[in-house]
N, C-alpha and C positions, 0 to 999 in steps of 0.2 A: 258433464265433465269431459265429453268427447273432444271438445275444442282444445283442451289442455294438451292432447296428444297429436294434434294435427301438425304436420311438418316436422315432427321430432326426428332428429338424426341420431342413429345408433352407431357404435363402432362397426367397422367393416366386418362382414360375414354374418351380421345379425339383421333380421327383418321383423318389423313390428306388425303384430296382428292384435289390434285393440278391440275388445268386446265390452260393450256397456254393461251387460249382465250375463253371467254364466253360472254353471254349477261349480265346476272345478277346472282350473286351468290345466292341471295335470291330466285330467280326463280328456280335455280338449286336445292337448298335445299328443296324447296316445292315439286319438282318432285321426289327427292330422298325419301322424307317422304311418298309420295303416293305409292312409290314402296316398302315401308317397311323398309327403313333405320332406324337404331337404333339411340338413342340419342348419341351425342358426335361427330357426323360427322362434320368436319370442311372443308368447300370448299374454297380454295384460288384461286384467279384468277391472272394470270400474266397480262392479259389485260382484262378489263371489258368494254364492248362496250355499255351497256345499264344500267349502274349503276344509282340508283335513291336515293333520300333522301325523307324526309317527304313531304307529299302533292305533290309527283311527281317531286320534284326538281331534276335536273340533278346533279349527283356526278361524277366528273372526277378524275380518279386515274392514273397518268402517269406510264407506265410500268417501273418497276425497281426502281421507286421513291416512289410510294405509296403502301400501304398494303390494299388490298380489300379482305374481307373474310366474310363468314357467318357460324354461329354455329347453328346446328340443335339440338333443345331440345324437349323433350317429358315430360313436367312437370306432376307430379302426384298430385300436389296440385289442389284445386278447381279452375276451369277455371276463376272464378271471380278474382282470385289473379294473373293471368298471366300478366296483365299490369305492375305489379311490376318488371318484368324482364327488363323493360326499365331502371329503376333506377339501378338495379343490373349491367346491361351492362355498363352504363355510369360510375358508380363508379369503375368498374373493369378496364376500359380503363384509367381513370384518375390515379388510383393507379399504374397501370402497367407502364404508361409513367413516373411517378415520379421516378421509378427505374433508369432512365437515367439522373437524375439530374435536372429535371424541376419541376416547381410548376404547376400542372394541375388542372383545375376546371371544374365542370360540369355545363353547362347551360341547365337546364331542359327544354324540355325532351330529346333532341337528339343531343346535341353538347358537345364537350370537348374543352376547351380553354386553351391557355397558354398566359398570359399577355394580356387578352382581345381579343385574336385572335384565330380563329377556327383552331384546329389541327386535329380534328377527328369528324366524323358524325356517327350516329347510327340510324338504321331503324329496329325496331322490328315488325314483322308481325306474326299473329297467324292464324293457320288453325284449322280444327276440332279437331285434336289430336296432334298438334305439334306447336312449335314456331321457327321461323327463325330469328335469331339476326344478322343482317347485320352490319358490321363495316368497315369504311374506315378511314385510318390513313395516314396523310402526314408525311412520314418518311424522305426520301431523296430529297424531292422537293426543287429545287433551286430557283424557281421564280414562280410567279403567274400572270395571266392576270391583266391588270391595274384595272379592276373593283373589283378585289379581293385583290389587293396589301396591302390595309390597314386593311383587315379583316381576312386574313388567314396567317398561319405560318406552319412550319414543325419542326421536331426534328433536322434536319440538321441546319436550320437557328437559332434555339434556343441554340443548344449544340455545334455547330461548326463542328460536324461530325454526320453521320447517322449510327445508330446501324444496324446490319444485320436484314433484314426483319424477318427471322425465329425466331430470339431472341425476337423481339418485339411481335410477335404472341404468343410465348410460355409464355412470361411474362404476357400478358393480359389474356390468358386462365387460368393461375394459379389463378389470382384474380377472374375471372368469376366462376371458379370451387367453390370457397368459397361462393360468394354472390348469385349465382344461388340457393343455398340451403337455403337461408334466406328469401325467399318470403312468408313463412308461419310463423311458430312459432318464427323464429329469425328475424322477420321484424323490430322490434324495434332497434336492433343492426344495421341493414342495414341503417335505417333512420338516426340514430345518425352519422354514418360515412359519409353518403351522405351530411348532413347539413354542415359538416366541409369543404367540397369541392364544395359547391354550389356557383356558380359564382354570383348569384343574391343576396346573403345574404348582407343586409345592403344597398342595392341599392333602389332608388326610382323606384316604379313600377306603371304601369297602366294596369289593366286587361281589355282586350278588346276582339274582336272577331277573331284576327289573331295571327300570331306568334310573338315572342318577337323581338323588335327592339329598338335601342337607340333613345331617344327623349330628347328635352330640354324644360324646362318650360319657362315662359315669362322672368324670371330673368336670363336665360342662363344656368341654372343648368342642368347638364346631368342626365338623368334617363333612365328608361326602359319601353317600352310599349309592351304589349302582352297578351297572354291568355293561359290557360291550357285546354286541351281537356275536354269537359264535363262541362265547366264553365257556360253554359247557354247563353241565348240571352242578348242583351243590354250591356252596359258598367258598369263596376265596377271599380272606379277610386280611386287611392291613393291620387292623386292630387299633385301639386307642394309642396314639403316639407313633404309630407306624407311618412312615412317610411314603407317599405314593402319588402318582398322577401321570400326566403325559410323559414326564421324564422318569417316572418310577417303574420298577420292575413289573408290578402287577399290570399297570396300564400298557406297558410295552408289550407284554405277552398277549394281552387282550387285543390290542391294535394289530399285532402281528398275525393273530389268528384271523381277524376280520379281513385284513388286506391280503392274506395268503402268502406273504413273504416277510423275511426279516427286515426290520427298519435299517436304513442305510447307516453303516457305521456301528451297528449294535451286534453283539454276540447273541448266541442262542439263549 
């Protein structure tokens, strides 16, 4: 598969490091950062043997069908603002995939959905002086294990054909180049665009101690159960019929705690 990546041109400021086989591109990026690699290094894996998602979940990326890569960043903004790169990465992936004719949404903090099914996962990890943004996208995946069949999808399944992996990469990086620079003074603009693509907007939510998952209330109404990092102990519940999400009060407060500041235009 190496020939697919030969001569690939990426947006300015990005440099490609293709590896036919590796354990984890995030681990590779961390090692490169420690060795002095500059911002903009993009490590792409043909086969990733130890890919992982949030909380150590395994991320499987079939060779030639999935796109697994990590972008090394060295933000100059205050380190307290670095968690905002999770939003920037999610928004960049969603907007990038929309170039291929799909409607993509971000399920904060680390998934991108098409039609309620996961098409991409994001894992942003910070070091002392760098950030590794790992992204896995189901591009040409034709089928999934039975356990994932109802919850996962790919560009191939949604579009009828799979765009070339290098084209998908370049498109996402183009958007990341924009939003990566908006975690400071331009954060209000980032949040406004993120809200438009937030998959949880308008959904029933229940903020608890784990990740987000679908639930139903006693009346059989579908909702969402989950939490944001830093939401504190105990349960904070919207309840059956309680409206909440990225534009709702519960999620606003959770995001506010995670980001360390009030959202632009929102009160306390």
